C-alpha positions in Angstrom: 183.4 44.2 58.1 183.4 42.3 55.4 182.1 44.3 52.7 184.6 47.2 54.0 188.1 44.8 53.3 186.8 44.1 50.0 186.3 48.2 49.1 189.9 48.3 50.5 191.1 45.2 48.9 189.5 46.9 45.8 191.3 49.6 46.5 194.6 48.6 47.1 194.4 46.6 43.7 193.6 49.4 41.4 196.2 51.5 42.8 199.1 48.4 42.3 197.0 48.4 38.9 197.5 52.3 38.1 201.5 52.0 39.4 202.3 49.1 37.4 200.6 50.8 34.2 203.1 53.7 35.5 206.1 51.6 35.4 205.9 48.9 32.3 206.7 51.7 30.3 206.4 54.9 28.0 204.4 53.2 25.6 201.6 52.1 27.6 201.4 54.4 30.3 198.2 56.0 31.1 197.9 59.3 32.6 195.3 60.5 35.3 192.5 62.9 34.1 193.6 66.1 35.6 197.2 65.5 34.6 195.7 65.0 30.9 193.7 68.6 30.9 196.7 70.6 32.7 198.5 69.3 29.5 195.7 71.0 27.4 195.8 74.1 29.3 195.8 77.2 27.7 195.9 81.1 28.3 194.3 84.3 27.5 196.6 84.9 25.2 196.2 81.7 23.1 193.3 84.0 21.1 190.6 81.9 22.9 187.4 84.5 21.5 186.6 86.3 18.4 186.3 90.0 17.4 183.4 89.2 16.7 182.4 87.8 19.4 184.1 90.8 22.1 181.5 92.9 19.5 178.5 91.1 20.7 180.0 91.5 24.6 180.4 95.1 23.8 176.7 95.6 23.3 175.7 93.4 26.0 177.9 95.3 28.4 176.6 98.7 27.6 172.6 97.6 27.7 173.6 95.5 30.9 176.8 95.9 33.1 177.8 100.1 32.2 174.9 101.4 34.7 177.7 100.3 37.3 180.8 99.5 36.0 180.4 102.9 33.8 180.9 102.9 29.7 184.5 102.8 29.8 184.3 100.0 32.3 186.3 102.3 35.0 184.1 101.2 37.5 183.0 103.4 41.0 185.4 103.6 43.9 182.6 105.3 45.9 180.5 102.1 45.9 183.1 99.4 45.7 182.3 98.7 42.2 185.7 97.7 40.3 187.5 98.6 37.0 187.0 95.7 35.0 189.7 96.8 33.1 193.5 97.5 33.7 196.4 96.7 35.7 194.6 95.7 38.5 191.8 93.4 37.0 194.1 91.7 35.9 196.5 91.7 38.6 193.1 90.3 41.0 191.8 87.8 37.8 195.8 86.7 36.9 195.7 83.5 40.0 192.6 83.1 38.4 191.0 80.9 35.0 188.5 81.7 32.7 185.4 79.8 34.5 185.8 81.7 37.5 185.7 84.8 36.4 182.7 83.7 33.9 181.1 82.4 36.9 181.2 85.3 38.9 179.5 87.4 36.4 176.6 84.8 35.7 175.9 84.2 38.8 175.9 87.9 39.9 175.5 90.3 37.6 173.7 92.2 36.4 173.8 93.1 40.3 169.9 93.6 40.1 169.2 90.4 37.8 171.7 87.9 38.4 171.8 85.5 36.2 169.2 86.7 33.4 171.5 86.6 30.7 171.4 84.2 28.2 174.5 81.9 29.0 176.4 82.5 24.9 175.5 86.2 26.3 178.0 85.8 29.2 180.2 84.3 27.2 180.7 87.1 24.6 180.7 89.6 28.3 183.7 87.6 29.2 185.2 88.0 25.1 184.6 91.2 25.7 186.3 92.5 28.8 189.6 90.2 27.5 189.8 92.8 24.6 189.1 95.2 27.0 192.4 94.1 28.4 194.6 93.6 25.2 194.1 89.9 25.0 194.5 89.0 21.4 191.1 87.4 19.8 191.7 84.3 17.5 190.2 82.1 15.3 186.8 80.0 17.7 184.5 81.6 20.2 185.2 81.8 23.9 182.9 78.4 24.9 180.6 78.5 27.2 181.6 74.5 28.3 182.9 74.9 32.2 185.5 72.1 31.8 186.7 73.9 28.6 186.7 77.4 30.1 188.9 75.5 33.1 191.5 74.6 31.1 192.2 78.7 30.0 194.7 80.2 32.9 194.1 84.4 32.8 197.9 85.0 32.5 199.0 88.3 33.2 202.0 88.0 30.8 201.9 85.4 28.2 203.6 82.1 29.3 206.6 80.7 27.9 206.3 77.9 25.3 
């Protein structure tokens, strides 16, 4: 029981220390990691992929995805294969981050061989889908780092800044 009290006392001490740091003044305030990450949030409207990356993604898409989703990204409603562009696609994904989209594609596609592509190829395909949905390219390639992808929101309209 003594060990339990020590843990509780440690938690209380840490909580009080955090509260004290927050109230001391703006120059000493330390924000928890979640708050710092939220401050670094980006949008697909911020140019999070490059044109060459989207071009590579388009080639990979034709080879690995077009069989089911169609060369023009239309999908196939008769086989329950969703379209990968347009209002329906953006509406569905606008409540998510690029990590969510990337993870779904990486873990479930291609349907006959999920996870069989290189991680960079999945990022290229996501870049192609962003370009197909009229999101602007930028100067840096879409990363494959999950933490970086988690900070990029799929916004239906450009966020107010």
